[in-house]
C-alpha positions in Angstrom: -15.1 20.5 25.4 -17.6 18.0 26.9 -16.8 15.5 24.2 -13.7 13.1 24.3 -10.7 14.7 22.6 -8.9 12.9 19.8 -5.6 14.3 18.6 -4.7 13.6 15.0 -1.0 13.5 14.2 -0.6 12.9 10.5 2.0 10.6 8.9 4.2 11.2 5.8 3.2 12.7 3.6 0.3 14.5 5.1 -0.9 17.5 7.0 -3.6 18.5 9.5 -6.1 18.9 6.6 -6.7 15.2 7.0 -8.7 16.1 10.0 -11.2 18.0 7.7 -11.8 14.7 5.9 -12.5 12.9 9.1 -14.6 15.6 10.7 -17.1 15.5 7.7 -18.5 12.2 8.9 -21.5 12.3 11.2 -19.8 9.7 13.4 -17.2 12.4 14.4 -19.8 14.9 15.9 -19.4 13.3 19.3 -15.6 13.8 19.4 -13.5 16.9 19.8 -10.9 16.5 17.0 -7.7 18.4 17.1 -5.4 18.0 14.1 -1.9 19.4 14.1 0.7 19.9 11.4 4.0 18.4 12.0 6.8 21.0 11.6 7.4 21.8 8.0 4.1 20.2 6.8 0.9 21.9 5.8 0.8 25.4 7.1 3.5 25.0 9.7 7.0 26.5 9.5 10.0 24.2 9.0 12.0 23.4 12.2 15.0 21.6 10.8 16.5 20.7 14.2 13.4 19.5 15.9 13.6 16.2 17.7 10.6 13.9 18.4 10.9 14.9 22.1 10.7 18.6 21.0 7.6 17.9 19.0 6.0 16.0 22.0 6.7 19.0 24.2 5.0 21.3 21.7 2.0 19.0 21.7 2.0 19.0 25.5 2.1 22.8 25.5 -0.9 22.9 23.2 -2.9 20.5 25.3 -2.0 22.4 28.5 -3.0 25.7 26.9 -6.4 24.2 26.0 -6.7 22.6 29.4 -7.0 19.1 27.9 -5.8 16.5 30.4 -7.4 13.3 28.8 -7.1 12.5 25.1 -6.5 9.8 22.6 -4.1 9.9 19.7 -4.6 8.7 16.2 -1.8 8.7 13.7 -1.1 7.0 10.4 2.2 6.5 8.6 
């Protein structure tokens, strides 16, 4: 929690498991990495009618739950 938070949102195709690849590097020990699955990818359930705004609201709820107010985002596509 003391370290800066980096949110990983994977591209297509992909899943949150990409975070495991990144977190194996010693350079990532100083960062709090949170990797999330987009709906229907990885271990997440499909949400056929989800919009980008809905997904952003889900991310916001996750960050609020974890009391994270400052973070950076990395995403690939």
